[in-house]
N, CA, C and O atoms as a CHARMM CRD file, in Angstrom:
* protein
*
  388
    1    1 MET  N     68.02600  -4.81100   1.55500 PROA 1      0.00000
    2    1 MET  CA    68.30800  -5.19800   0.19300 PROA 1      0.00000
    3    1 MET  C     69.80600  -5.11300  -0.04800 PROA 1      0.00000
    4    1 MET  O     70.43500  -4.11400   0.30100 PROA 1      0.00000
    5    2 SER  N     70.36800  -6.12600  -0.62600 PROA 2      0.00000
    6    2 SER  CA    71.79600  -6.15500  -0.92800 PROA 2      0.00000
    7    2 SER  C     72.05600  -5.68500  -2.33700 PROA 2      0.00000
    8    2 SER  O     71.22900  -5.85000  -3.23400 PROA 2      0.00000
    9    3 GLN  N     73.21000  -5.10200  -2.51500 PROA 3      0.00000
   10    3 GLN  CA    73.64900  -4.70000  -3.85200 PROA 3      0.00000
   11    3 GLN  C     74.98100  -5.38300  -4.11900 PROA 3      0.00000
   12    3 GLN  O     75.89500  -5.29100  -3.30000 PROA 3      0.00000
   13    4 TYR  N     75.10500  -6.06200  -5.24400 PROA 4      0.00000
   14    4 TYR  CA    76.32700  -6.76100  -5.58900 PROA 4      0.00000
   15    4 TYR  C     76.97700  -6.07600  -6.77800 PROA 4      0.00000
   16    4 TYR  O     76.28900  -5.63300  -7.69800 PROA 4      0.00000
   17    5 TYR  N     78.28100  -5.98800  -6.76200 PROA 5      0.00000
   18    5 TYR  CA    79.03600  -5.37000  -7.84400 PROA 5      0.00000
   19    5 TYR  C     80.01000  -6.38500  -8.41900 PROA 5      0.00000
   20    5 TYR  O     80.63600  -7.14600  -7.68100 PROA 5      0.00000
   21    6 THR  N     80.13100  -6.39300  -9.72400 PROA 6      0.00000
   22    6 THR  CA    81.13600  -7.20400 -10.37900 PROA 6      0.00000
   23    6 THR  C     82.37600  -6.35800 -10.53400 PROA 6      0.00000
   24    6 THR  O     82.33900  -5.32800 -11.20800 PROA 6      0.00000
   25    7 ILE  N     83.45800  -6.75900  -9.93300 PROA 7      0.00000
   26    7 ILE  CA    84.70900  -6.02600 -10.02300 PROA 7      0.00000
   27    7 ILE  C     85.51500  -6.64800 -11.14100 PROA 7      0.00000
   28    7 ILE  O     85.92100  -7.80800 -11.06900 PROA 7      0.00000
   29    8 GLN  N     85.74000  -5.86500 -12.16700 PROA 8      0.00000
   30    8 GLN  CA    86.48200  -6.35300 -13.31400 PROA 8      0.00000
   31    8 GLN  C     87.97300  -6.27500 -13.02000 PROA 8      0.00000
   32    8 GLN  O     88.41000  -5.50800 -12.16300 PROA 8      0.00000
   33    9 THR  N     88.72600  -7.06000 -13.72500 PROA 9      0.00000
   34    9 THR  CA    90.17000  -7.07600 -13.53200 PROA 9      0.00000
   35    9 THR  C     90.83200  -6.12100 -14.50900 PROA 9      0.00000
   36    9 THR  O     90.18600  -5.59400 -15.41500 PROA 9      0.00000
   37   10 ILE  N     92.11500  -5.90400 -14.31800 PROA 10     0.00000
   38   10 ILE  CA    92.86200  -5.09200 -15.25600 PROA 10     0.00000
   39   10 ILE  C     92.84700  -5.80600 -16.59900 PROA 10     0.00000
   40   10 ILE  O     93.15000  -6.99600 -16.67800 PROA 10     0.00000
   41   11 ASP  N     92.49300  -5.07700 -17.66100 PROA 11     0.00000
   42   11 ASP  CA    92.29100  -5.70700 -18.95600 PROA 11     0.00000
   43   11 ASP  C     93.50100  -5.68200 -19.87600 PROA 11     0.00000
   44   11 ASP  O     93.39200  -6.10500 -21.02600 PROA 11     0.00000
   45   12 GLY  N     94.65100  -5.20200 -19.41300 PROA 12     0.00000
   46   12 GLY  CA    95.84700  -5.20800 -20.23300 PROA 12     0.00000
   47   12 GLY  C     95.96500  -4.02700 -21.16800 PROA 12     0.00000
   48   12 GLY  O     96.96300  -3.90900 -21.88000 PROA 12     0.00000
   49   13 ALA  N     94.97300  -3.14200 -21.19000 PROA 13     0.00000
   50   13 ALA  CA    94.99300  -1.98800 -22.08800 PROA 13     0.00000
   51   13 ALA  C     95.17600  -0.69600 -21.29500 PROA 13     0.00000
   52   13 ALA  O     94.62400   0.34300 -21.65900 PROA 13     0.00000
   53   14 ASP  N     95.94400  -0.76200 -20.22300 PROA 14     0.00000
   54   14 ASP  CA    96.19700   0.39200 -19.35200 PROA 14     0.00000
   55   14 ASP  C     94.93300   0.94900 -18.72200 PROA 14     0.00000
   56   14 ASP  O     94.89900   2.12100 -18.34700 PROA 14     0.00000
   57   15 THR  N     93.90600   0.14400 -18.59800 PROA 15     0.00000
   58   15 THR  CA    92.67000   0.56700 -17.96300 PROA 15     0.00000
   59   15 THR  C     92.67600   0.07800 -16.52400 PROA 15     0.00000
   60   15 THR  O     92.64500  -1.12700 -16.27600 PROA 15     0.00000
   61   16 VAL  N     92.71400   0.99700 -15.58200 PROA 16     0.00000
   62   16 VAL  CA    92.72800   0.63200 -14.17300 PROA 16     0.00000
   63   16 VAL  C     91.29100   0.41400 -13.71600 PROA 16     0.00000
   64   16 VAL  O     90.43400   1.26900 -13.94100 PROA 16     0.00000
   65   17 LYS  N     91.02200  -0.70600 -13.08600 PROA 17     0.00000
   66   17 LYS  CA    89.67900  -1.01400 -12.61000 PROA 17     0.00000
   67   17 LYS  C     89.55200  -0.90600 -11.09300 PROA 17     0.00000
   68   17 LYS  O     88.44400  -0.75100 -10.57900 PROA 17     0.00000
   69   18 PHE  N     90.67200  -0.98700 -10.36700 PROA 18     0.00000
   70   18 PHE  CA    90.62900  -0.99400  -8.90900 PROA 18     0.00000
   71   18 PHE  C     91.90800  -0.37500  -8.36800 PROA 18     0.00000
   72   18 PHE  O     93.00400  -0.70500  -8.81900 PROA 18     0.00000
   73   19 GLN  N     91.76500   0.52300  -7.40000 PROA 19     0.00000
   74   19 GLN  CA    92.93500   1.12000  -6.75800 PROA 19     0.00000
   75   19 GLN  C     92.68400   1.23800  -5.26000 PROA 19     0.00000
   76   19 GLN  O     91.56300   1.50400  -4.82800 PROA 19     0.00000
   77   20 THR  N     93.72500   1.04000  -4.48200 PROA 20     0.00000
   78   20 THR  CA    93.68500   1.29900  -3.05100 PROA 20     0.00000
   79   20 THR  C     94.67000   2.41500  -2.76800 PROA 20     0.00000
   80   20 THR  O     95.85200   2.30400  -3.09200 PROA 20     0.00000
   81   21 LEU  N     94.18500   3.49500  -2.16200 PROA 21     0.00000
   82   21 LEU  CA    95.03500   4.62600  -1.80900 PROA 21     0.00000
   83   21 LEU  C     95.37500   4.57300  -0.33300 PROA 21     0.00000
   84   21 LEU  O     94.49400   4.37800   0.50500 PROA 21     0.00000
   85   22 GLN  N     96.64500   4.74400  -0.01000 PROA 22     0.00000
   86   22 GLN  CA    97.07500   4.90900   1.38400 PROA 22     0.00000
   87   22 GLN  C     96.99500   6.40900   1.65700 PROA 22     0.00000
   88   22 GLN  O     97.79100   7.17600   1.11500 PROA 22     0.00000
   89   23 THR  N     96.06200   6.82900   2.47500 PROA 23     0.00000
   90   23 THR  CA    95.79900   8.25200   2.65800 PROA 23     0.00000
   91   23 THR  C     96.41400   8.79700   3.94200 PROA 23     0.00000
   92   23 THR  O     96.55900   8.08500   4.93600 PROA 23     0.00000
   93   24 THR  N     96.77200  10.08300   3.89400 PROA 24     0.00000
   94   24 THR  CA    97.30500  10.81100   5.04900 PROA 24     0.00000
   95   24 THR  C     96.68300  12.20100   5.04600 PROA 24     0.00000
   96   24 THR  O     95.69900  12.44200   4.34700 PROA 24     0.00000
   97   25 THR  N     97.25100  13.11100   5.82000 PROA 25     0.00000
   98   25 THR  CA    96.71700  14.47100   5.88900 PROA 25     0.00000
   99   25 THR  C     97.05000  15.29000   4.64200 PROA 25     0.00000
  100   25 THR  O     96.45700  16.34800   4.43100 PROA 25     0.00000
  101   26 THR  N     97.97300  14.82900   3.82300 PROA 26     0.00000
  102   26 THR  CA    98.25900  15.49900   2.55400 PROA 26     0.00000
  103   26 THR  C     97.60000  14.71300   1.42600 PROA 26     0.00000
  104   26 THR  O     97.31800  13.52400   1.57200 PROA 26     0.00000
  105   27 ALA  N     97.36000  15.37400   0.31700 PROA 27     0.00000
  106   27 ALA  CA    96.63000  14.75100  -0.78700 PROA 27     0.00000
  107   27 ALA  C     97.36000  13.54300  -1.35700 PROA 27     0.00000
  108   27 ALA  O     98.56100  13.58800  -1.62400 PROA 27     0.00000
  109   28 THR  N     96.61300  12.47400  -1.53400 PROA 28     0.00000
  110   28 THR  CA    97.06200  11.28700  -2.24700 PROA 28     0.00000
  111   28 THR  C     96.21800  11.22600  -3.50800 PROA 28     0.00000
  112   28 THR  O     94.99300  11.31200  -3.43100 PROA 28     0.00000
  113   29 ILE  N     96.85100  11.07800  -4.67200 PROA 29     0.00000
  114   29 ILE  CA    96.12500  11.14200  -5.93500 PROA 29     0.00000
  115   29 ILE  C     96.16500   9.78900  -6.62900 PROA 29     0.00000
  116   29 ILE  O     97.21500   9.15300  -6.72200 PROA 29     0.00000
  117   30 SER  N     95.00300   9.35900  -7.11400 PROA 30     0.00000
  118   30 SER  CA    94.89700   8.08800  -7.82700 PROA 30     0.00000
  119   30 SER  C     95.41200   8.22900  -9.24700 PROA 30     0.00000
  120   30 SER  O     95.71000   9.33200  -9.70600 PROA 30     0.00000
  121   31 ASN  N     95.51200   7.11400  -9.93000 PROA 31     0.00000
  122   31 ASN  CA    95.72400   7.11800 -11.36900 PROA 31     0.00000
  123   31 ASN  C     94.39500   7.46300 -12.03300 PROA 31     0.00000
  124   31 ASN  O     93.35000   7.42300 -11.38300 PROA 31     0.00000
  125   32 ALA  N     94.42500   7.79700 -13.30400 PROA 32     0.00000
  126   32 ALA  CA    93.20000   8.12500 -14.03400 PROA 32     0.00000
  127   32 ALA  C     92.33300   6.88000 -14.20700 PROA 32     0.00000
  128   32 ALA  O     92.84100   5.76800 -14.34700 PROA 32     0.00000
  129   33 PHE  N     91.01000   7.08700 -14.19600 PROA 33     0.00000
  130   33 PHE  CA    90.04500   6.02400 -14.42700 PROA 33     0.00000
  131   33 PHE  C     89.39300   6.22200 -15.78400 PROA 33     0.00000
  132   33 PHE  O     89.18200   7.35700 -16.21300 PROA 33     0.00000
  133   34 ALA  N     89.07100   5.12600 -16.46500 PROA 34     0.00000
  134   34 ALA  CA    88.45100   5.20000 -17.78100 PROA 34     0.00000
  135   34 ALA  C     86.92600   5.17200 -17.70100 PROA 34     0.00000
  136   34 ALA  O     86.25600   5.56000 -18.65800 PROA 34     0.00000
  137   35 GLY  N     86.37300   4.72900 -16.59600 PROA 35     0.00000
  138   35 GLY  CA    84.93000   4.55800 -16.48500 PROA 35     0.00000
  139   35 GLY  C     84.17600   5.84000 -16.19600 PROA 35     0.00000
  140   35 GLY  O     84.76500   6.89900 -15.98400 PROA 35     0.00000
  141   36 ARG  N     82.85700   5.71700 -16.19400 PROA 36     0.00000
  142   36 ARG  CA    81.98900   6.85800 -15.91100 PROA 36     0.00000
  143   36 ARG  C     81.31400   6.77900 -14.54800 PROA 36     0.00000
  144   36 ARG  O     80.61500   7.70700 -14.13800 PROA 36     0.00000
  145   37 ARG  N     81.52400   5.67400 -13.85200 PROA 37     0.00000
  146   37 ARG  CA    81.00500   5.52600 -12.48500 PROA 37     0.00000
  147   37 ARG  C     82.07500   4.85300 -11.65200 PROA 37     0.00000
  148   37 ARG  O     82.70800   3.89200 -12.09000 PROA 37     0.00000
  149   38 ILE  N     82.27300   5.36700 -10.44000 PROA 38     0.00000
  150   38 ILE  CA    83.23400   4.74900  -9.52700 PROA 38     0.00000
  151   38 ILE  C     82.57200   4.52700  -8.18000 PROA 38     0.00000
  152   38 ILE  O     81.66600   5.25900  -7.78200 PROA 38     0.00000
  153   39 LEU  N     83.04000   3.50700  -7.49400 PROA 39     0.00000
  154   39 LEU  CA    82.60700   3.20000  -6.13500 PROA 39     0.00000
  155   39 LEU  C     83.78000   3.49400  -5.22100 PROA 39     0.00000
  156   39 LEU  O     84.86500   2.94100  -5.40000 PROA 39     0.00000
  157   40 ILE  N     83.57000   4.36500  -4.23900 PROA 40     0.00000
  158   40 ILE  CA    84.60900   4.69200  -3.26500 PROA 40     0.00000
  159   40 ILE  C     84.21100   4.10900  -1.91800 PROA 40     0.00000
  160   40 ILE  O     83.08400   4.29700  -1.45900 PROA 40     0.00000
  161   41 THR  N     85.14700   3.39500  -1.28200 PROA 41     0.00000
  162   41 THR  CA    84.95500   2.84900   0.05500 PROA 41     0.00000
  163   41 THR  C     86.02500   3.43600   0.95800 PROA 41     0.00000
  164   41 THR  O     87.21700   3.29800   0.68300 PROA 41     0.00000
  165   42 THR  N     85.60500   4.09500   2.03900 PROA 42     0.00000
  166   42 THR  CA    86.56000   4.71100   2.95300 PROA 42     0.00000
  167   42 THR  C     86.94500   3.73600   4.05000 PROA 42     0.00000
  168   42 THR  O     86.24000   2.76400   4.31900 PROA 42     0.00000
  169   43 GLY  N     88.06800   4.01200   4.67000 PROA 43     0.00000
  170   43 GLY  CA    88.55600   3.21600   5.78800 PROA 43     0.00000
  171   43 GLY  C     87.98000   3.70400   7.10300 PROA 43     0.00000
  172   43 GLY  O     86.82400   4.12300   7.17000 PROA 43     0.00000
  173   44 ASN  N     88.78600   3.64700   8.13900 PROA 44     0.00000
  174   44 ASN  CA    88.31000   3.90700   9.49600 PROA 44     0.00000
  175   44 ASN  C     88.22100   5.38200   9.86800 PROA 44     0.00000
  176   44 ASN  O     87.88000   5.69400  11.00900 PROA 44     0.00000
  177   45 VAL  N     88.51600   6.30700   8.94300 PROA 45     0.00000
  178   45 VAL  CA    88.36000   7.74800   9.19300 PROA 45     0.00000
  179   45 VAL  C     87.68400   8.39400   7.99100 PROA 45     0.00000
  180   45 VAL  O     87.70000   7.84500   6.88900 PROA 45     0.00000
  181   46 ALA  N     87.08900   9.56800   8.21200 PROA 46     0.00000
  182   46 ALA  CA    86.46700  10.31300   7.11500 PROA 46     0.00000
  183   46 ALA  C     87.53400  10.80500   6.14100 PROA 46     0.00000
  184   46 ALA  O     88.67300  11.06000   6.53300 PROA 46     0.00000
  185   47 HSD  N     87.16300  10.93500   4.88300 PROA 47     0.00000
  186   47 HSD  CA    88.07700  11.39400   3.83800 PROA 47     0.00000
  187   47 HSD  C     87.48300  12.59800   3.11200 PROA 47     0.00000
  188   47 HSD  O     86.28100  12.63600   2.84700 PROA 47     0.00000
  189   48 SER  N     88.31000  13.56400   2.79700 PROA 48     0.00000
  190   48 SER  CA    87.93800  14.65300   1.90000 PROA 48     0.00000
  191   48 SER  C     88.42000  14.26400   0.51800 PROA 48     0.00000
  192   48 SER  O     89.55800  13.82400   0.36100 PROA 48     0.00000
  193   49 VAL  N     87.55600  14.42300  -0.50300 PROA 49     0.00000
  194   49 VAL  CA    87.93100  14.03100  -1.86300 PROA 49     0.00000
  195   49 VAL  C     87.61600  15.14800  -2.84400 PROA 49     0.00000
  196   49 VAL  O     86.72900  15.97000  -2.61700 PROA 49     0.00000
  197   50 GLN  N     88.35900  15.15800  -3.93300 PROA 50     0.00000
  198   50 GLN  CA    88.08600  16.00800  -5.07800 PROA 50     0.00000
  199   50 GLN  C     88.38000  15.19100  -6.32600 PROA 50     0.00000
  200   50 GLN  O     89.20400  14.27700  -6.30100 PROA 50     0.00000
  201   51 PHE  N     87.69500  15.52800  -7.42700 PROA 51     0.00000
  202   51 PHE  CA    87.87300  14.84900  -8.69500 PROA 51     0.00000
  203   51 PHE  C     88.37100  15.84700  -9.72600 PROA 51     0.00000
  204   51 PHE  O     88.08200  17.03900  -9.62000 PROA 51     0.00000
  205   52 GLY  N     89.11100  15.38300 -10.71400 PROA 52     0.00000
  206   52 GLY  CA    89.54800  16.25100 -11.80900 PROA 52     0.00000
  207   52 GLY  C     90.78900  15.70500 -12.48400 PROA 52     0.00000
  208   52 GLY  O     91.28600  14.63400 -12.13500 PROA 52     0.00000
  209   53 LEU  N     91.28900  16.46700 -13.47000 PROA 53     0.00000
  210   53 LEU  CA    92.50000  16.06800 -14.17700 PROA 53     0.00000
  211   53 LEU  C     93.72700  16.20500 -13.29400 PROA 53     0.00000
  212   53 LEU  O     94.65100  15.39700 -13.38100 PROA 53     0.00000
  213   54 ALA  N     93.74200  17.22700 -12.43900 PROA 54     0.00000
  214   54 ALA  CA    94.85000  17.45600 -11.49800 PROA 54     0.00000
  215   54 ALA  C     94.25300  17.92100 -10.16700 PROA 54     0.00000
  216   54 ALA  O     94.45600  19.06700  -9.76500 PROA 54     0.00000
  217   55 PRO  N     93.51300  17.03400  -9.47700 PROA 55     0.00000
  218   55 PRO  CA    92.83000  17.44600  -8.24800 PROA 55     0.00000
  219   55 PRO  C     93.80200  17.69000  -7.10100 PROA 55     0.00000
  220   55 PRO  O     94.87200  17.08600  -7.02900 PROA 55     0.00000
  221   56 SER  N     93.40500  18.58400  -6.21400 PROA 56     0.00000
  222   56 SER  CA    94.18500  18.87700  -5.01000 PROA 56     0.00000
  223   56 SER  C     93.20100  19.04800  -3.86700 PROA 56     0.00000
  224   56 SER  O     92.22300  19.78400  -3.99400 PROA 56     0.00000
  225   57 VAL  N     93.44600  18.38800  -2.77200 PROA 57     0.00000
  226   57 VAL  CA    92.50700  18.41600  -1.66300 PROA 57     0.00000
  227   57 VAL  C     93.27500  18.48900  -0.34800 PROA 57     0.00000
  228   57 VAL  O     94.41300  18.02700  -0.25900 PROA 57     0.00000
  229   58 THR  N     92.65600  19.06300   0.65900 PROA 58     0.00000
  230   58 THR  CA    93.17500  19.04400   2.02600 PROA 58     0.00000
  231   58 THR  C     92.06600  18.51000   2.92100 PROA 58     0.00000
  232   58 THR  O     90.95100  18.26300   2.46200 PROA 58     0.00000
  233   59 THR  N     92.37300  18.33700   4.18400 PROA 59     0.00000
  234   59 THR  CA    91.34500  17.84000   5.11200 PROA 59     0.00000
  235   59 THR  C     90.29200  18.90200   5.41300 PROA 59     0.00000
  236   59 THR  O     89.27400  18.59300   6.03100 PROA 59     0.00000
  237   60 SER  N     90.51300  20.14500   4.99000 PROA 60     0.00000
  238   60 SER  CA    89.54200  21.21000   5.27200 PROA 60     0.00000
  239   60 SER  C     88.76400  21.65700   4.03500 PROA 60     0.00000
  240   60 SER  O     87.95200  22.57700   4.12700 PROA 60     0.00000
  241   61 ASN  N     88.99500  21.02200   2.87100 PROA 61     0.00000
  242   61 ASN  CA    88.17200  21.34200   1.70600 PROA 61     0.00000
  243   61 ASN  C     87.82700  20.05000   0.98100 PROA 61     0.00000
  244   61 ASN  O     88.31500  18.98300   1.35500 PROA 61     0.00000
  245   62 GLY  N     87.00900  20.12900  -0.03000 PROA 62     0.00000
  246   62 GLY  CA    86.60100  18.93500  -0.76100 PROA 62     0.00000
  247   62 GLY  C     85.31200  18.36000  -0.21500 PROA 62     0.00000
  248   62 GLY  O     84.74600  18.87000   0.75200 PROA 62     0.00000
  249   63 PHE  N     84.86300  17.30800  -0.83700 PROA 63     0.00000
  250   63 PHE  CA    83.65300  16.60100  -0.43900 PROA 63     0.00000
  251   63 PHE  C     84.03100  15.56800   0.61600 PROA 63     0.00000
  252   63 PHE  O     84.95400  14.78100   0.40300 PROA 63     0.00000
  253   64 VAL  N     83.33800  15.55800   1.74200 PROA 64     0.00000
  254   64 VAL  CA    83.68300  14.65100   2.83600 PROA 64     0.00000
  255   64 VAL  C     82.85200  13.37000   2.74400 PROA 64     0.00000
  256   64 VAL  O     81.62400  13.40100   2.66700 PROA 64     0.00000
  257   65 ILE  N     83.56600  12.25000   2.75400 PROA 65     0.00000
  258   65 ILE  CA    82.93000  10.93400   2.80700 PROA 65     0.00000
  259   65 ILE  C     83.18000  10.37800   4.20400 PROA 65     0.00000
  260   65 ILE  O     84.33500  10.24100   4.60600 PROA 65     0.00000
  261   66 PRO  N     82.12300  10.05400   4.95700 PROA 66     0.00000
  262   66 PRO  CA    82.30300   9.55800   6.32100 PROA 66     0.00000
  263   66 PRO  C     83.10700   8.25200   6.37700 PROA 66     0.00000
  264   66 PRO  O     83.25600   7.55800   5.37200 PROA 66     0.00000
  265   67 ALA  N     83.61100   7.94100   7.54600 PROA 67     0.00000
  266   67 ALA  CA    84.36300   6.70100   7.77000 PROA 67     0.00000
  267   67 ALA  C     83.48300   5.48700   7.48700 PROA 67     0.00000
  268   67 ALA  O     82.27200   5.51200   7.70800 PROA 67     0.00000
  269   68 ASN  N     84.12000   4.42300   6.99100 PROA 68     0.00000
  270   68 ASN  CA    83.45500   3.14000   6.74900 PROA 68     0.00000
  271   68 ASN  C     82.19000   3.28200   5.90500 PROA 68     0.00000
  272   68 ASN  O     81.13900   2.73500   6.23700 PROA 68     0.00000
  273   69 THR  N     82.31500   4.02500   4.81100 PROA 69     0.00000
  274   69 THR  CA    81.17300   4.32200   3.94400 PROA 69     0.00000
  275   69 THR  C     81.49800   3.95100   2.50300 PROA 69     0.00000
  276   69 THR  O     82.64900   4.03100   2.07400 PROA 69     0.00000
  277   70 GLN  N     80.47100   3.54500   1.76000 PROA 70     0.00000
  278   70 GLN  CA    80.59600   3.31700   0.32600 PROA 70     0.00000
  279   70 GLN  C     79.69800   4.30500  -0.39800 PROA 70     0.00000
  280   70 GLN  O     78.54100   4.49000  -0.02000 PROA 70     0.00000
  281   71 MET  N     80.23300   4.95000  -1.45000 PROA 71     0.00000
  282   71 MET  CA    79.45200   5.87500  -2.26400 PROA 71     0.00000
  283   71 MET  C     79.79900   5.67700  -3.72900 PROA 71     0.00000
  284   71 MET  O     80.94800   5.42000  -4.08600 PROA 71     0.00000
  285   72 ILE  N     78.77400   5.80100  -4.57300 PROA 72     0.00000
  286   72 ILE  CA    78.97000   5.72400  -6.01700 PROA 72     0.00000
  287   72 ILE  C     78.90700   7.13800  -6.57000 PROA 72     0.00000
  288   72 ILE  O     78.03500   7.92300  -6.19900 PROA 72     0.00000
  289   73 PHE  N     79.84900   7.45900  -7.46800 PROA 73     0.00000
  290   73 PHE  CA    79.90900   8.78100  -8.07900 PROA 73     0.00000
  291   73 PHE  C     79.89100   8.64300  -9.59000 PROA 73     0.00000
  292   73 PHE  O     80.52400   7.74300 -10.14100 PROA 73     0.00000
  293   74 ASN  N     79.16100   9.54000 -10.27200 PROA 74     0.00000
  294   74 ASN  CA    79.31500   9.68300 -11.70900 PROA 74     0.00000
  295   74 ASN  C     80.65400  10.36300 -11.91200 PROA 74     0.00000
  296   74 ASN  O     81.04100  11.23000 -11.12700 PROA 74     0.00000
  297   75 PHE  N     81.35400   9.98000 -12.94500 PROA 75     0.00000
  298   75 PHE  CA    82.74900  10.35400 -13.06800 PROA 75     0.00000
  299   75 PHE  C     83.07500  10.63700 -14.52000 PROA 75     0.00000
  300   75 PHE  O     82.53000   9.98800 -15.41300 PROA 75     0.00000
  301   76 ARG  N     83.94200  11.58200 -14.77000 PROA 76     0.00000
  302   76 ARG  CA    84.39500  11.88200 -16.12800 PROA 76     0.00000
  303   76 ARG  C     85.60700  11.00700 -16.44300 PROA 76     0.00000
  304   76 ARG  O     86.61000  11.03600 -15.73000 PROA 76     0.00000
  305   77 SER  N     85.50300  10.24400 -17.50200 PROA 77     0.00000
  306   77 SER  CA    86.59400   9.36300 -17.89800 PROA 77     0.00000
  307   77 SER  C     87.88500  10.14300 -18.06200 PROA 77     0.00000
  308   77 SER  O     87.89900  11.20500 -18.68400 PROA 77     0.00000
  309   78 GLY  N     88.97400   9.61800 -17.50600 PROA 78     0.00000
  310   78 GLY  CA    90.27300  10.27100 -17.56900 PROA 78     0.00000
  311   78 GLY  C     90.60500  11.09200 -16.34500 PROA 78     0.00000
  312   78 GLY  O     91.74900  11.51200 -16.17200 PROA 78     0.00000
  313   79 ASN  N     89.61800  11.32800 -15.48600 PROA 79     0.00000
  314   79 ASN  CA    89.86400  12.08900 -14.26200 PROA 79     0.00000
  315   79 ASN  C     90.49800  11.21600 -13.18800 PROA 79     0.00000
  316   79 ASN  O     90.54200   9.99100 -13.29200 PROA 79     0.00000
  317   80 LYS  N     90.98400  11.88600 -12.16100 PROA 80     0.00000
  318   80 LYS  CA    91.61800  11.22300 -11.01600 PROA 80     0.00000
  319   80 LYS  C     90.86600  11.60600  -9.74400 PROA 80     0.00000
  320   80 LYS  O     90.04400  12.52300  -9.74200 PROA 80     0.00000
  321   81 VAL  N     91.16200  10.88700  -8.66600 PROA 81     0.00000
  322   81 VAL  CA    90.60200  11.16600  -7.34700 PROA 81     0.00000
  323   81 VAL  C     91.74500  11.59300  -6.44000 PROA 81     0.00000
  324   81 VAL  O     92.77200  10.91800  -6.36300 PROA 81     0.00000
  325   82 ALA  N     91.56400  12.71800  -5.75300 PROA 82     0.00000
  326   82 ALA  CA    92.51100  13.13500  -4.71300 PROA 82     0.00000
  327   82 ALA  C     91.81200  12.95700  -3.37600 PROA 82     0.00000
  328   82 ALA  O     90.64200  13.31200  -3.23500 PROA 82     0.00000
  329   83 ALA  N     92.52000  12.40800  -2.39200 PROA 83     0.00000
  330   83 ALA  CA    91.93000  12.14500  -1.07800 PROA 83     0.00000
  331   83 ALA  C     92.89400  12.54800   0.02300 PROA 83     0.00000
  332   83 ALA  O     94.10900  12.40700  -0.11400 PROA 83     0.00000
  333   84 ALA  N     92.33400  13.05300   1.12000 PROA 84     0.00000
  334   84 ALA  CA    93.10400  13.37200   2.31800 PROA 84     0.00000
  335   84 ALA  C     92.25600  12.98100   3.52500 PROA 84     0.00000
  336   84 ALA  O     91.02900  13.06700   3.48000 PROA 84     0.00000
  337   85 ALA  N     92.90300  12.55600   4.59200 PROA 85     0.00000
  338   85 ALA  CA    92.20000  12.13200   5.80600 PROA 85     0.00000
  339   85 ALA  C     92.90200  12.73900   7.02200 PROA 85     0.00000
  340   85 ALA  O     94.06600  13.13200   6.93200 PROA 85     0.00000
  341   86 VAL  N     92.20900  12.81900   8.15100 PROA 86     0.00000
  342   86 VAL  CA    92.78900  13.40500   9.36200 PROA 86     0.00000
  343   86 VAL  C     93.81200  12.48700  10.01700 PROA 86     0.00000
  344   86 VAL  O     94.58500  12.92900  10.86700 PROA 86     0.00000
  345   87 ALA  N     93.82500  11.22300   9.63500 PROA 87     0.00000
  346   87 ALA  CA    94.79600  10.25000  10.14500 PROA 87     0.00000
  347   87 ALA  C     95.08800   9.24900   9.02900 PROA 87     0.00000
  348   87 ALA  O     94.32300   9.14600   8.07100 PROA 87     0.00000
  349   88 ALA  N     96.18000   8.52200   9.15100 PROA 88     0.00000
  350   88 ALA  CA    96.52900   7.53000   8.13500 PROA 88     0.00000
  351   88 ALA  C     95.40900   6.50200   8.00600 PROA 88     0.00000
  352   88 ALA  O     94.88300   6.01400   9.00500 PROA 88     0.00000
  353   89 SER  N     95.05100   6.17900   6.76000 PROA 89     0.00000
  354   89 SER  CA    93.97500   5.24100   6.51700 PROA 89     0.00000
  355   89 SER  C     94.08900   4.70600   5.09500 PROA 89     0.00000
  356   89 SER  O     95.11600   4.86900   4.43600 PROA 89     0.00000
  357   90 GLN  N     93.03400   4.07600   4.63800 PROA 90     0.00000
  358   90 GLN  CA    92.95500   3.56500   3.26600 PROA 90     0.00000
  359   90 GLN  C     91.64600   3.96300   2.64100 PROA 90     0.00000
  360   90 GLN  O     90.65300   4.18900   3.33300 PROA 90     0.00000
  361   91 MET  N     91.65000   4.04800   1.32300 PROA 91     0.00000
  362   91 MET  CA    90.43900   4.26600   0.56800 PROA 91     0.00000
  363   91 MET  C     90.53000   3.41700  -0.70400 PROA 91     0.00000
  364   91 MET  O     91.54800   3.44100  -1.39600 PROA 91     0.00000
  365   92 SER  N     89.47400   2.67400  -1.00800 PROA 92     0.00000
  366   92 SER  CA    89.43100   1.84800  -2.21300 PROA 92     0.00000
  367   92 SER  C     88.53700   2.50200  -3.25200 PROA 92     0.00000
  368   92 SER  O     87.49600   3.07400  -2.92700 PROA 92     0.00000
  369   93 ILE  N     88.95800   2.40900  -4.50600 PROA 93     0.00000
  370   93 ILE  CA    88.20000   2.97300  -5.61800 PROA 93     0.00000
  371   93 ILE  C     88.03600   1.88700  -6.66600 PROA 93     0.00000
  372   93 ILE  O     89.01200   1.26500  -7.08600 PROA 93     0.00000
  373   94 VAL  N     86.79000   1.65900  -7.09000 PROA 94     0.00000
  374   94 VAL  CA    86.49100   0.63400  -8.09500 PROA 94     0.00000
  375   94 VAL  C     85.80100   1.30500  -9.26800 PROA 94     0.00000
  376   94 VAL  O     84.84200   2.05500  -9.08400 PROA 94     0.00000
  377   95 ASP  N     86.28500   1.03800 -10.47000 PROA 95     0.00000
  378   95 ASP  CA    85.66800   1.49300 -11.70700 PROA 95     0.00000
  379   95 ASP  C     84.50400   0.53900 -12.01200 PROA 95     0.00000
  380   95 ASP  O     84.73000  -0.65000 -12.23800 PROA 95     0.00000
  381   96 LEU  N     83.28900   1.03400 -12.02100 PROA 96     0.00000
  382   96 LEU  CA    82.11300   0.16800 -12.18500 PROA 96     0.00000
  383   96 LEU  C     81.72100  -0.04500 -13.64000 PROA 96     0.00000
  384   96 LEU  O     80.85000  -0.87000 -13.91600 PROA 96     0.00000
  385   97 ASP  N     82.32500   0.65700 -14.56600 PROA 97     0.00000
  386   97 ASP  CA    81.99400   0.48800 -15.98900 PROA 97     0.00000
  387   97 ASP  C     82.93400  -0.44500 -16.67200 PROA 97     0.00000
  388   97 ASP  O     82.79400  -0.69600 -17.86900 PROA 97     0.00000
């Protein structure tokens, strides 16, 4: 069964709908999201993530998302995503609301 998502564009009201993070072994932090659900897609390595107003993560703590995986998370509006990976990679975040 396939699942399709409508990716909305930036609406001009400082609402970010899509971000790509260039991740390394140190924390990379996204901008705040306004939605209540986000879709995270990891690149070619596993990522450790944390959510919050000022999240901080390392490769040895946080929630681990396996490589080449998509996961949907319930999210508090205004929070950010912090991500770290064992090697340079990318992670995409989409606001689903």
